[in-house]
PyMOL Python script that loads the backbone (N, CA, C, O; Angstrom):
from pymol import cmd

cmd.read_pdbstr("""\
ATOM      1  N   UNK A   1     157.752 157.199 114.819  1.00  0.00           N
ATOM      2  CA  UNK A   1     156.305 157.431 114.460  1.00  0.00           C
ATOM      3  C   UNK A   1     155.760 156.354 113.759  1.00  0.00           C
ATOM      4  O   UNK A   1     156.600 155.633 113.221  1.00  0.00           O
ATOM      5  N   UNK A   2     154.555 156.034 113.611  1.00  0.00           N
ATOM      6  CA  UNK A   2     153.868 155.011 113.065  1.00  0.00           C
ATOM      7  C   UNK A   2     153.985 155.160 111.482  1.00  0.00           C
ATOM      8  O   UNK A   2     153.842 156.263 110.953  1.00  0.00           O
ATOM      9  N   UNK A   3     154.245 154.035 110.767  1.00  0.00           N
ATOM     10  CA  UNK A   3     154.376 154.042 109.246  1.00  0.00           C
ATOM     11  C   UNK A   3     152.884 153.793 108.630  1.00  0.00           C
ATOM     12  O   UNK A   3     152.515 154.220 107.535  1.00  0.00           O
ATOM     13  N   UNK A   4     152.203 153.130 109.410  1.00  0.00           N
ATOM     14  CA  UNK A   4     150.831 152.545 108.835  1.00  0.00           C
ATOM     15  C   UNK A   4     149.870 153.618 109.224  1.00  0.00           C
ATOM     16  O   UNK A   4     150.003 154.231 110.283  1.00  0.00           O
ATOM     17  N   UNK A   5     148.869 153.862 108.350  1.00  0.00           N
ATOM     18  CA  UNK A   5     147.809 154.899 108.419  1.00  0.00           C
ATOM     19  C   UNK A   5     147.034 154.663 109.644  1.00  0.00           C
ATOM     20  O   UNK A   5     146.801 155.603 110.404  1.00  0.00           O
ATOM     21  N   UNK A   6     146.620 153.473 109.887  1.00  0.00           N
ATOM     22  CA  UNK A   6     145.760 153.037 111.135  1.00  0.00           C
ATOM     23  C   UNK A   6     146.492 153.241 112.441  1.00  0.00           C
ATOM     24  O   UNK A   6     145.953 153.705 113.446  1.00  0.00           O
ATOM     25  N   UNK A   7     147.784 152.856 112.360  1.00  0.00           N
ATOM     26  CA  UNK A   7     148.672 152.964 113.631  1.00  0.00           C
ATOM     27  C   UNK A   7     148.852 154.508 113.958  1.00  0.00           C
ATOM     28  O   UNK A   7     148.906 154.884 115.129  1.00  0.00           O
ATOM     29  N   UNK A   8     148.943 155.406 112.876  1.00  0.00           N
ATOM     30  CA  UNK A   8     149.071 156.940 113.202  1.00  0.00           C
ATOM     31  C   UNK A   8     147.933 157.275 113.857  1.00  0.00           C
ATOM     32  O   UNK A   8     147.977 157.895 114.919  1.00  0.00           O
ATOM     33  N   UNK A   9     146.744 156.878 113.258  1.00  0.00           N
ATOM     34  CA  UNK A   9     145.376 157.349 113.863  1.00  0.00           C
ATOM     35  C   UNK A   9     145.278 157.000 115.203  1.00  0.00           C
ATOM     36  O   UNK A   9     144.785 157.795 116.003  1.00  0.00           O
ATOM     37  N   UNK A  10     145.747 155.746 115.602  1.00  0.00           N
ATOM     38  CA  UNK A  10     145.448 155.263 116.988  1.00  0.00           C
ATOM     39  C   UNK A  10     146.478 155.844 117.897  1.00  0.00           C
ATOM     40  O   UNK A  10     146.319 155.868 119.117  1.00  0.00           O
ATOM     41  N   UNK A  11     147.508 156.299 117.310  1.00  0.00           N
ATOM     42  CA  UNK A  11     148.480 157.144 118.120  1.00  0.00           C
ATOM     43  C   UNK A  11     147.871 158.524 118.463  1.00  0.00           C
ATOM     44  O   UNK A  11     148.054 159.009 119.579  1.00  0.00           O
ATOM     45  N   UNK A  12     147.145 159.163 117.509  1.00  0.00           N
ATOM     46  CA  UNK A  12     146.471 160.272 117.726  1.00  0.00           C
ATOM     47  C   UNK A  12     145.445 160.240 118.754  1.00  0.00           C
ATOM     48  O   UNK A  12     145.302 161.074 119.649  1.00  0.00           O
ATOM     49  N   UNK A  13     144.776 159.249 118.554  1.00  0.00           N
ATOM     50  CA  UNK A  13     143.641 159.051 119.497  1.00  0.00           C
ATOM     51  C   UNK A  13     144.064 158.731 120.927  1.00  0.00           C
ATOM     52  O   UNK A  13     143.429 159.217 121.863  1.00  0.00           O
ATOM     53  N   UNK A  14     145.093 157.947 121.129  1.00  0.00           N
ATOM     54  CA  UNK A  14     145.688 157.657 122.446  1.00  0.00           C
ATOM     55  C   UNK A  14     146.111 159.045 122.980  1.00  0.00           C
ATOM     56  O   UNK A  14     145.916 159.207 124.185  1.00  0.00           O
ATOM     57  N   UNK A  15     146.631 160.024 122.329  1.00  0.00           N
ATOM     58  CA  UNK A  15     147.021 161.160 122.878  1.00  0.00           C
ATOM     59  C   UNK A  15     145.845 161.910 123.449  1.00  0.00           C
ATOM     60  O   UNK A  15     145.911 162.407 124.573  1.00  0.00           O
ATOM     61  N   UNK A  16     144.782 161.997 122.700  1.00  0.00           N
ATOM     62  CA  UNK A  16     143.628 162.565 123.179  1.00  0.00           C
ATOM     63  C   UNK A  16     142.875 161.924 124.388  1.00  0.00           C
ATOM     64  O   UNK A  16     142.378 162.556 125.321  1.00  0.00           O
ATOM     65  N   UNK A  17     142.869 160.693 124.240  1.00  0.00           N
ATOM     66  CA  UNK A  17     142.237 159.861 125.415  1.00  0.00           C
ATOM     67  C   UNK A  17     142.998 160.155 126.586  1.00  0.00           C
ATOM     68  O   UNK A  17     142.371 160.384 127.621  1.00  0.00           O
ATOM     69  N   UNK A  18     144.435 160.191 126.598  1.00  0.00           N
ATOM     70  CA  UNK A  18     145.308 160.517 127.601  1.00  0.00           C
ATOM     71  C   UNK A  18     144.929 161.819 128.352  1.00  0.00           C
ATOM     72  O   UNK A  18     144.716 161.862 129.564  1.00  0.00           O
ATOM     73  N   UNK A  19     144.877 162.709 127.640  1.00  0.00           N
ATOM     74  CA  UNK A  19     144.593 164.010 128.104  1.00  0.00           C
ATOM     75  C   UNK A  19     143.085 164.047 128.748  1.00  0.00           C
ATOM     76  O   UNK A  19     142.945 164.647 129.814  1.00  0.00           O
ATOM     77  N   UNK A  20     142.244 163.582 128.289  1.00  0.00           N
ATOM     78  CA  UNK A  20     140.846 163.349 128.870  1.00  0.00           C
ATOM     79  C   UNK A  20     140.856 162.571 130.076  1.00  0.00           C
ATOM     80  O   UNK A  20     140.230 162.989 131.050  1.00  0.00           O
ATOM     81  N   UNK A  21     141.565 161.364 130.136  1.00  0.00           N
ATOM     82  CA  UNK A  21     141.774 160.605 131.332  1.00  0.00           C
ATOM     83  C   UNK A  21     142.413 161.337 132.400  1.00  0.00           C
ATOM     84  O   UNK A  21     141.910 161.304 133.523  1.00  0.00           O
ATOM     85  N   UNK A  22     143.449 161.982 132.178  1.00  0.00           N
ATOM     86  CA  UNK A  22     144.213 162.888 133.108  1.00  0.00           C
ATOM     87  C   UNK A  22     143.186 163.924 133.781  1.00  0.00           C
ATOM     88  O   UNK A  22     143.123 164.108 134.996  1.00  0.00           O
ATOM     89  N   UNK A  23     142.426 164.546 132.866  1.00  0.00           N
ATOM     90  CA  UNK A  23     141.583 165.517 133.440  1.00  0.00           C
ATOM     91  C   UNK A  23     140.466 164.931 134.396  1.00  0.00           C
ATOM     92  O   UNK A  23     140.059 165.595 135.348  1.00  0.00           O
ATOM     93  N   UNK A  24     140.072 163.893 134.164  1.00  0.00           N
ATOM     94  CA  UNK A  24     138.977 163.178 134.953  1.00  0.00           C
ATOM     95  C   UNK A  24     139.582 162.583 136.284  1.00  0.00           C
ATOM     96  O   UNK A  24     138.950 162.535 137.339  1.00  0.00           O
ATOM     97  N   UNK A  25     140.839 162.149 136.123  1.00  0.00           N
ATOM     98  CA  UNK A  25     141.562 161.563 137.260  1.00  0.00           C
ATOM     99  C   UNK A  25     141.997 162.678 138.271  1.00  0.00           C
ATOM    100  O   UNK A  25     141.962 162.446 139.479  1.00  0.00           O
ATOM    101  N   UNK A  26     142.371 163.779 137.824  1.00  0.00           N
ATOM    102  CA  UNK A  26     142.839 164.896 138.575  1.00  0.00           C
ATOM    103  C   UNK A  26     141.566 165.586 139.295  1.00  0.00           C
ATOM    104  O   UNK A  26     141.657 165.902 140.481  1.00  0.00           O
ATOM    105  N   UNK A  27     140.535 165.786 138.661  1.00  0.00           N
ATOM    106  CA  UNK A  27     139.311 166.456 139.126  1.00  0.00           C
ATOM    107  C   UNK A  27     138.807 165.415 140.148  1.00  0.00           C
ATOM    108  O   UNK A  27     138.460 165.866 141.239  1.00  0.00           O
ATOM    109  N   UNK A  28     138.722 164.120 139.950  1.00  0.00           N
ATOM    110  CA  UNK A  28     138.260 163.152 141.046  1.00  0.00           C
ATOM    111  C   UNK A  28     139.206 163.309 142.224  1.00  0.00           C
ATOM    112  O   UNK A  28     138.771 163.358 143.374  1.00  0.00           O
ATOM    113  N   UNK A  29     140.489 163.387 141.938  1.00  0.00           N
ATOM    114  CA  UNK A  29     141.492 163.344 143.289  1.00  0.00           C
ATOM    115  C   UNK A  29     141.143 164.566 143.889  1.00  0.00           C
ATOM    116  O   UNK A  29     141.038 164.490 145.113  1.00  0.00           O
ATOM    117  N   UNK A  30     140.902 165.822 143.326  1.00  0.00           N
ATOM    118  CA  UNK A  30     140.751 166.958 144.031  1.00  0.00           C
ATOM    119  C   UNK A  30     139.535 167.096 144.788  1.00  0.00           C
ATOM    120  O   UNK A  30     139.545 167.631 145.896  1.00  0.00           O
ATOM    121  N   UNK A  31     138.411 166.612 144.215  1.00  0.00           N
ATOM    122  CA  UNK A  31     137.129 166.401 145.021  1.00  0.00           C
ATOM    123  C   UNK A  31     137.310 165.619 146.143  1.00  0.00           C
ATOM    124  O   UNK A  31     136.867 165.983 147.232  1.00  0.00           O
ATOM    125  N   UNK A  32     138.024 164.395 145.972  1.00  0.00           N
ATOM    126  CA  UNK A  32     138.174 163.502 147.141  1.00  0.00           C
ATOM    127  C   UNK A  32     138.935 164.134 148.289  1.00  0.00           C
ATOM    128  O   UNK A  32     138.552 164.000 149.451  1.00  0.00           O
ATOM    129  N   UNK A  33     140.055 164.850 147.943  1.00  0.00           N
ATOM    130  CA  UNK A  33     140.998 165.531 148.705  1.00  0.00           C
ATOM    131  C   UNK A  33     140.211 166.597 149.618  1.00  0.00           C
ATOM    132  O   UNK A  33     140.252 166.594 150.849  1.00  0.00           O
ATOM    133  N   UNK A  34     139.516 167.475 148.860  1.00  0.00           N
ATOM    134  CA  UNK A  34     138.742 168.518 149.346  1.00  0.00           C
ATOM    135  C   UNK A  34     137.759 168.021 150.387  1.00  0.00           C
ATOM    136  O   UNK A  34     137.706 168.561 151.491  1.00  0.00           O
ATOM    137  N   UNK A  35     137.033 167.071 150.078  1.00  0.00           N
ATOM    138  CA  UNK A  35     136.095 166.492 151.048  1.00  0.00           C
ATOM    139  C   UNK A  35     136.692 165.821 152.254  1.00  0.00           C
ATOM    140  O   UNK A  35     136.105 165.870 153.335  1.00  0.00           O
ATOM    141  N   UNK A  36     137.820 165.207 152.110  1.00  0.00           N
ATOM    142  CA  UNK A  36     138.533 164.652 153.218  1.00  0.00           C
ATOM    143  C   UNK A  36     138.990 165.677 154.329  1.00  0.00           C
ATOM    144  O   UNK A  36     138.905 165.539 155.550  1.00  0.00           O
ATOM    145  N   UNK A  37     139.474 166.698 153.636  1.00  0.00           N
ATOM    146  CA  UNK A  37     139.977 167.780 154.497  1.00  0.00           C
ATOM    147  C   UNK A  37     138.878 168.640 155.105  1.00  0.00           C
ATOM    148  O   UNK A  37     139.158 169.346 156.073  1.00  0.00           O
ATOM    149  N   UNK A  38     137.697 168.628 154.623  1.00  0.00           N
ATOM    150  CA  UNK A  38     136.605 169.320 155.172  1.00  0.00           C
ATOM    151  C   UNK A  38     136.015 168.510 156.164  1.00  0.00           C
ATOM    152  O   UNK A  38     135.410 169.049 157.090  1.00  0.00           O
ATOM    153  N   UNK A  39     136.126 167.145 156.080  1.00  0.00           N
ATOM    154  CA  UNK A  39     135.742 166.121 157.069  1.00  0.00           C
ATOM    155  C   UNK A  39     136.584 166.272 158.405  1.00  0.00           C
ATOM    156  O   UNK A  39     136.088 166.273 159.532  1.00  0.00           O
ATOM    157  N   UNK A  40     137.857 166.393 158.126  1.00  0.00           N
ATOM    158  CA  UNK A  40     138.880 166.442 159.210  1.00  0.00           C
ATOM    159  C   UNK A  40     138.631 167.836 159.924  1.00  0.00           C
ATOM    160  O   UNK A  40     138.835 167.926 161.135  1.00  0.00           O
ATOM    161  N   UNK A  41     138.211 168.881 159.214  1.00  0.00           N
ATOM    162  CA  UNK A  41     138.049 170.236 159.865  1.00  0.00           C
ATOM    163  C   UNK A  41     136.713 170.219 160.539  1.00  0.00           C
ATOM    164  O   UNK A  41     136.449 171.221 161.204  1.00  0.00           O
ATOM    165  N   UNK A  42     135.853 169.296 160.488  1.00  0.00           N
ATOM    166  CA  UNK A  42     134.540 169.211 161.108  1.00  0.00           C
ATOM    167  C   UNK A  42     133.649 170.246 160.378  1.00  0.00           C
ATOM    168  O   UNK A  42     132.740 170.739 161.046  1.00  0.00           O
ATOM    169  N   UNK A  43     133.792 170.623 159.133  1.00  0.00           N
ATOM    170  CA  UNK A  43     132.976 171.505 158.361  1.00  0.00           C
ATOM    171  C   UNK A  43     131.863 170.523 157.697  1.00  0.00           C
ATOM    172  O   UNK A  43     131.884 170.249 156.497  1.00  0.00           O
ATOM    173  N   UNK A  44     130.938 170.046 158.559  1.00  0.00           N
ATOM    174  CA  UNK A  44     130.101 169.040 157.813  1.00  0.00           C
ATOM    175  C   UNK A  44     129.083 169.583 156.853  1.00  0.00           C
ATOM    176  O   UNK A  44     128.679 168.851 155.949  1.00  0.00           O
ATOM    177  N   UNK A  45     128.667 170.729 156.971  1.00  0.00           N
ATOM    178  CA  UNK A  45     127.638 171.033 156.060  1.00  0.00           C
ATOM    179  C   UNK A  45     128.168 171.336 154.770  1.00  0.00           C
ATOM    180  O   UNK A  45     127.464 171.012 153.813  1.00  0.00           O
ATOM    181  N   UNK A  46     129.392 171.956 154.517  1.00  0.00           N
ATOM    182  CA  UNK A  46     129.986 172.146 153.240  1.00  0.00           C
ATOM    183  C   UNK A  46     130.682 170.706 152.837  1.00  0.00           C
ATOM    184  O   UNK A  46     130.895 170.435 151.655  1.00  0.00           O
ATOM    185  N   UNK A  47     130.998 169.864 153.837  1.00  0.00           N
ATOM    186  CA  UNK A  47     131.408 168.509 153.524  1.00  0.00           C
ATOM    187  C   UNK A  47     130.571 167.612 152.874  1.00  0.00           C
ATOM    188  O   UNK A  47     131.030 166.821 152.049  1.00  0.00           O
ATOM    189  N   UNK A  48     129.304 167.655 153.178  1.00  0.00           N
ATOM    190  CA  UNK A  48     128.122 166.917 152.576  1.00  0.00           C
ATOM    191  C   UNK A  48     128.094 167.406 151.037  1.00  0.00           C
ATOM    192  O   UNK A  48     127.931 166.549 150.167  1.00  0.00           O
ATOM    193  N   UNK A  49     128.233 168.627 150.716  1.00  0.00           N
ATOM    194  CA  UNK A  49     128.163 168.870 149.469  1.00  0.00           C
ATOM    195  C   UNK A  49     129.530 168.605 148.577  1.00  0.00           C
ATOM    196  O   UNK A  49     129.432 168.383 147.370  1.00  0.00           O
ATOM    197  N   UNK A  50     130.566 168.635 149.115  1.00  0.00           N
ATOM    198  CA  UNK A  50     131.754 168.213 148.540  1.00  0.00           C
ATOM    199  C   UNK A  50     131.832 166.742 148.255  1.00  0.00           C
ATOM    200  O   UNK A  50     132.248 166.281 147.192  1.00  0.00           O
ATOM    201  N   UNK A  51     131.363 165.969 149.372  1.00  0.00           N
ATOM    202  CA  UNK A  51     131.186 164.529 149.179  1.00  0.00           C
ATOM    203  C   UNK A  51     130.453 164.186 148.094  1.00  0.00           C
ATOM    204  O   UNK A  51     130.818 163.272 147.355  1.00  0.00           O
ATOM    205  N   UNK A  52     129.297 164.910 147.875  1.00  0.00           N
ATOM    206  CA  UNK A  52     128.285 164.451 146.736  1.00  0.00           C
ATOM    207  C   UNK A  52     128.955 164.936 145.482  1.00  0.00           C
ATOM    208  O   UNK A  52     128.627 164.331 144.462  1.00  0.00           O
ATOM    209  N   UNK A  53     129.821 165.898 145.357  1.00  0.00           N
ATOM    210  CA  UNK A  53     130.674 166.215 144.177  1.00  0.00           C
ATOM    211  C   UNK A  53     131.496 165.120 143.827  1.00  0.00           C
ATOM    212  O   UNK A  53     131.429 164.616 142.706  1.00  0.00           O
ATOM    213  N   UNK A  54     132.418 164.634 144.874  1.00  0.00           N
ATOM    214  CA  UNK A  54     133.306 163.597 144.863  1.00  0.00           C
ATOM    215  C   UNK A  54     132.702 162.433 144.304  1.00  0.00           C
ATOM    216  O   UNK A  54     133.255 161.944 143.319  1.00  0.00           O
ATOM    217  N   UNK A  55     131.558 161.843 144.802  1.00  0.00           N
ATOM    218  CA  UNK A  55     130.779 160.748 144.305  1.00  0.00           C
ATOM    219  C   UNK A  55     130.582 160.988 142.870  1.00  0.00           C
ATOM    220  O   UNK A  55     130.948 160.209 141.990  1.00  0.00           O
ATOM    221  N   UNK A  56     129.999 162.078 142.685  1.00  0.00           N
ATOM    222  CA  UNK A  56     129.545 162.232 141.093  1.00  0.00           C
ATOM    223  C   UNK A  56     130.807 162.083 140.215  1.00  0.00           C
ATOM    224  O   UNK A  56     130.736 161.433 139.172  1.00  0.00           O
ATOM    225  N   UNK A  57     131.984 162.680 140.613  1.00  0.00           N
ATOM    226  CA  UNK A  57     133.112 162.630 139.816  1.00  0.00           C
ATOM    227  C   UNK A  57     133.628 161.070 139.713  1.00  0.00           C
ATOM    228  O   UNK A  57     134.028 160.551 138.670  1.00  0.00           O
ATOM    229  N   UNK A  58     133.542 160.421 140.996  1.00  0.00           N
ATOM    230  CA  UNK A  58     133.950 159.094 140.903  1.00  0.00           C
ATOM    231  C   UNK A  58     133.044 158.275 139.950  1.00  0.00           C
ATOM    232  O   UNK A  58     133.560 157.498 139.147  1.00  0.00           O
ATOM    233  N   UNK A  59     131.872 158.416 140.017  1.00  0.00           N
ATOM    234  CA  UNK A  59     130.908 157.698 139.189  1.00  0.00           C
ATOM    235  C   UNK A  59     131.105 157.973 137.636  1.00  0.00           C
ATOM    236  O   UNK A  59     130.875 157.068 136.834  1.00  0.00           O
ATOM    237  N   UNK A  60     131.500 159.129 137.249  1.00  0.00           N
ATOM    238  CA  UNK A  60     131.753 159.483 136.010  1.00  0.00           C
ATOM    239  C   UNK A  60     133.037 158.972 135.440  1.00  0.00           C
ATOM    240  O   UNK A  60     133.136 158.587 134.275  1.00  0.00           O
ATOM    241  N   UNK A  61     134.009 158.981 136.299  1.00  0.00           N
ATOM    242  CA  UNK A  61     135.260 158.255 135.941  1.00  0.00           C
ATOM    243  C   UNK A  61     135.133 156.820 135.615  1.00  0.00           C
ATOM    244  O   UNK A  61     135.649 156.290 134.631  1.00  0.00           O
ATOM    245  N   UNK A  62     134.335 156.163 136.601  1.00  0.00           N
ATOM    246  CA  UNK A  62     133.883 154.724 136.514  1.00  0.00           C
ATOM    247  C   UNK A  62     133.240 154.358 135.229  1.00  0.00           C
ATOM    248  O   UNK A  62     133.552 153.376 134.556  1.00  0.00           O
ATOM    249  N   UNK A  63     132.237 155.299 134.915  1.00  0.00           N
ATOM    250  CA  UNK A  63     131.418 155.025 133.793  1.00  0.00           C
ATOM    251  C   UNK A  63     132.174 155.107 132.613  1.00  0.00           C
ATOM    252  O   UNK A  63     131.862 154.418 131.642  1.00  0.00           O
ATOM    253  N   UNK A  64     133.307 156.009 132.582  1.00  0.00           N
ATOM    254  CA  UNK A  64     134.089 156.234 131.380  1.00  0.00           C
ATOM    255  C   UNK A  64     135.124 155.236 131.308  1.00  0.00           C
ATOM    256  O   UNK A  64     135.794 155.190 130.276  1.00  0.00           O
ATOM    257  N   UNK A  65     135.369 154.385 132.299  1.00  0.00           N
ATOM    258  CA  UNK A  65     136.409 153.480 132.327  1.00  0.00           C
ATOM    259  C   UNK A  65     137.658 153.864 132.659  1.00  0.00           C
ATOM    260  O   UNK A  65     138.609 153.126 132.400  1.00  0.00           O
ATOM    261  N   UNK A  66     137.812 154.976 133.228  1.00  0.00           N
ATOM    262  CA  UNK A  66     139.034 155.571 133.583  1.00  0.00           C
ATOM    263  C   UNK A  66     139.557 154.848 134.798  1.00  0.00           C
ATOM    264  O   UNK A  66     140.718 154.446 134.870  1.00  0.00           O
ATOM    265  N   UNK A  67     138.660 154.698 135.750  1.00  0.00           N
ATOM    266  CA  UNK A  67     138.975 153.879 137.001  1.00  0.00           C
ATOM    267  C   UNK A  67     138.075 152.706 137.079  1.00  0.00           C
ATOM    268  O   UNK A  67     136.986 152.792 136.512  1.00  0.00           O
ATOM    269  N   UNK A  68     138.390 151.626 137.708  1.00  0.00           N
ATOM    270  CA  UNK A  68     137.591 150.356 137.868  1.00  0.00           C
ATOM    271  C   UNK A  68     136.403 150.768 138.745  1.00  0.00           C
ATOM    272  O   UNK A  68     136.529 151.593 139.650  1.00  0.00           O
ATOM    273  N   UNK A  69     135.215 150.150 138.436  1.00  0.00           N
ATOM    274  CA  UNK A  69     133.985 150.590 139.292  1.00  0.00           C
ATOM    275  C   UNK A  69     134.207 150.155 140.589  1.00  0.00           C
ATOM    276  O   UNK A  69     133.849 150.920 141.484  1.00  0.00           O
ATOM    277  N   UNK A  70     134.741 149.053 140.905  1.00  0.00           N
ATOM    278  CA  UNK A  70     135.043 148.578 142.250  1.00  0.00           C
ATOM    279  C   UNK A  70     136.091 149.519 142.981  1.00  0.00           C
ATOM    280  O   UNK A  70     136.130 149.485 144.211  1.00  0.00           O
ATOM    281  N   UNK A  71     136.865 150.282 142.337  1.00  0.00           N
ATOM    282  CA  UNK A  71     137.910 151.178 142.855  1.00  0.00           C
ATOM    283  C   UNK A  71     136.979 152.438 143.287  1.00  0.00           C
ATOM    284  O   UNK A  71     137.067 153.001 144.379  1.00  0.00           O
ATOM    285  N   UNK A  72     136.106 152.775 142.289  1.00  0.00           N
ATOM    286  CA  UNK A  72     135.224 153.951 142.576  1.00  0.00           C
ATOM    287  C   UNK A  72     134.142 153.534 143.899  1.00  0.00           C
ATOM    288  O   UNK A  72     133.920 154.309 144.829  1.00  0.00           O
ATOM    289  N   UNK A  73     133.623 152.371 143.795  1.00  0.00           N
ATOM    290  CA  UNK A  73     132.812 152.060 144.987  1.00  0.00           C
ATOM    291  C   UNK A  73     133.515 152.070 146.225  1.00  0.00           C
ATOM    292  O   UNK A  73     132.961 152.530 147.223  1.00  0.00           O
ATOM    293  N   UNK A  74     134.659 151.619 146.273  1.00  0.00           N
ATOM    294  CA  UNK A  74     135.618 151.596 147.426  1.00  0.00           C
ATOM    295  C   UNK A  74     135.812 152.945 148.091  1.00  0.00           C
ATOM    296  O   UNK A  74     135.651 153.195 149.285  1.00  0.00           O
ATOM    297  N   UNK A  75     136.202 153.811 147.082  1.00  0.00           N
ATOM    298  CA  UNK A  75     136.539 155.163 147.421  1.00  0.00           C
ATOM    299  C   UNK A  75     135.196 156.053 148.013  1.00  0.00           C
ATOM    300  O   UNK A  75     135.241 156.868 148.935  1.00  0.00           O
ATOM    301  N   UNK A  76     134.158 155.715 147.327  1.00  0.00           N
ATOM    302  CA  UNK A  76     132.785 156.286 147.765  1.00  0.00           C
ATOM    303  C   UNK A  76     132.440 155.723 149.205  1.00  0.00           C
ATOM    304  O   UNK A  76     131.944 156.467 150.050  1.00  0.00           O
ATOM    305  N   UNK A  77     132.682 154.550 149.435  1.00  0.00           N
ATOM    306  CA  UNK A  77     132.299 153.901 150.731  1.00  0.00           C
ATOM    307  C   UNK A  77     133.347 154.576 151.753  1.00  0.00           C
ATOM    308  O   UNK A  77     132.895 154.899 152.851  1.00  0.00           O
ATOM    309  N   UNK A  78     134.549 154.789 151.515  1.00  0.00           N
ATOM    310  CA  UNK A  78     135.403 155.273 152.544  1.00  0.00           C
ATOM    311  C   UNK A  78     135.070 156.870 152.734  1.00  0.00           C
ATOM    312  O   UNK A  78     135.322 157.410 153.811  1.00  0.00           O
ATOM    313  N   UNK A  79     134.534 157.548 151.720  1.00  0.00           N
ATOM    314  CA  UNK A  79     134.167 158.899 152.004  1.00  0.00           C
ATOM    315  C   UNK A  79     132.978 158.927 152.919  1.00  0.00           C
ATOM    316  O   UNK A  79     132.945 159.641 153.921  1.00  0.00           O
ATOM    317  N   UNK A  80     131.993 158.123 152.545  1.00  0.00           N
ATOM    318  CA  UNK A  80     130.649 158.111 153.304  1.00  0.00           C
ATOM    319  C   UNK A  80     130.854 157.624 154.821  1.00  0.00           C
ATOM    320  O   UNK A  80     130.232 158.112 155.765  1.00  0.00           O
ATOM    321  N   UNK A  81     131.775 156.634 154.930  1.00  0.00           N
ATOM    322  CA  UNK A  81     132.161 156.186 156.163  1.00  0.00           C
ATOM    323  C   UNK A  81     132.675 157.278 157.113  1.00  0.00           C
ATOM    324  O   UNK A  81     132.204 157.432 158.240  1.00  0.00           O
ATOM    325  N   UNK A  82     133.680 158.040 156.596  1.00  0.00           N
ATOM    326  CA  UNK A  82     134.191 159.095 157.312  1.00  0.00           C
ATOM    327  C   UNK A  82     133.309 160.207 157.552  1.00  0.00           C
ATOM    328  O   UNK A  82     133.436 160.822 158.611  1.00  0.00           O
ATOM    329  N   UNK A  83     132.457 160.542 156.740  1.00  0.00           N
ATOM    330  CA  UNK A  83     131.387 161.540 156.929  1.00  0.00           C
ATOM    331  C   UNK A  83     130.376 161.160 157.943  1.00  0.00           C
ATOM    332  O   UNK A  83     129.933 161.965 158.762  1.00  0.00           O
ATOM    333  N   UNK A  84     130.021 159.921 157.872  1.00  0.00           N
ATOM    334  CA  UNK A  84     129.100 159.473 158.940  1.00  0.00           C
ATOM    335  C   UNK A  84     129.674 159.236 160.247  1.00  0.00           C
ATOM    336  O   UNK A  84     128.930 159.195 161.227  1.00  0.00           O
ATOM    337  N   UNK A  85     130.949 159.074 160.362  1.00  0.00           N
ATOM    338  CA  UNK A  85     131.639 158.960 161.531  1.00  0.00           C
ATOM    339  C   UNK A  85     131.873 160.439 162.246  1.00  0.00           C
ATOM    340  O   UNK A  85     131.853 160.639 163.460  1.00  0.00           O
ATOM    341  N   UNK A  86     132.061 161.264 161.380  1.00  0.00           N
ATOM    342  CA  UNK A  86     132.352 162.720 161.886  1.00  0.00           C
ATOM    343  C   UNK A  86     130.920 163.283 162.301  1.00  0.00           C
ATOM    344  O   UNK A  86     130.917 164.040 163.272  1.00  0.00           O
ATOM    345  N   UNK A  87     129.857 163.042 161.763  1.00  0.00           N
ATOM    346  CA  UNK A  87     128.541 163.378 162.016  1.00  0.00           C
ATOM    347  C   UNK A  87     128.121 162.775 163.538  1.00  0.00           C
ATOM    348  O   UNK A  87     127.479 163.405 164.378  1.00  0.00           O
ATOM    349  N   UNK A  88     128.635 161.413 163.687  1.00  0.00           N
ATOM    350  CA  UNK A  88     128.225 160.764 164.838  1.00  0.00           C
ATOM    351  C   UNK A  88     129.071 161.324 165.986  1.00  0.00           C
ATOM    352  O   UNK A  88     128.625 161.436 167.128  1.00  0.00           O
ATOM    353  N   UNK A  89     130.351 161.681 165.618  1.00  0.00           N
ATOM    354  CA  UNK A  89     131.157 162.195 166.768  1.00  0.00           C
ATOM    355  C   UNK A  89     130.590 163.698 167.329  1.00  0.00           C
ATOM    356  O   UNK A  89     130.645 163.964 168.529  1.00  0.00           O
ATOM    357  N   UNK A  90     130.120 164.513 166.474  1.00  0.00           N
ATOM    358  CA  UNK A  90     129.569 165.660 166.814  1.00  0.00           C
ATOM    359  C   UNK A  90     128.102 165.574 167.479  1.00  0.00           C
ATOM    360  O   UNK A  90     127.650 166.466 168.197  1.00  0.00           O
ATOM    361  N   UNK A  91     127.511 164.552 167.193  1.00  0.00           N
ATOM    362  CA  UNK A  91     126.058 164.416 167.735  1.00  0.00           C
ATOM    363  C   UNK A  91     126.097 164.056 169.119  1.00  0.00           C
ATOM    364  O   UNK A  91     125.049 163.897 169.745  1.00  0.00           O
TER     365      UNK A  91
END
""", "prot")
cmd.dss("prot")
cmd.show_as("cartoon", "prot")
cmd.util.cbc("prot")
cmd.orient("prot")
């Protein structure tokens, strides 16, 4: 445990930040996974809504600094590419 007052405060803050970061990471992963499974099952109407939610979650995580903005952009690009390919395949 920290002996200095500021170090103890920083330790408390890091625990809070860790919990929040974990929350945003897991929700982002959940939305992306859900969108990918819906795209694979060809449920395109519900997949569009889920992709929108996943993009929103990725943007939030990137804005808060939990993931890098390029990482978020890459994941969003992959999601949209998969969705558009699935739409083209059914059309």
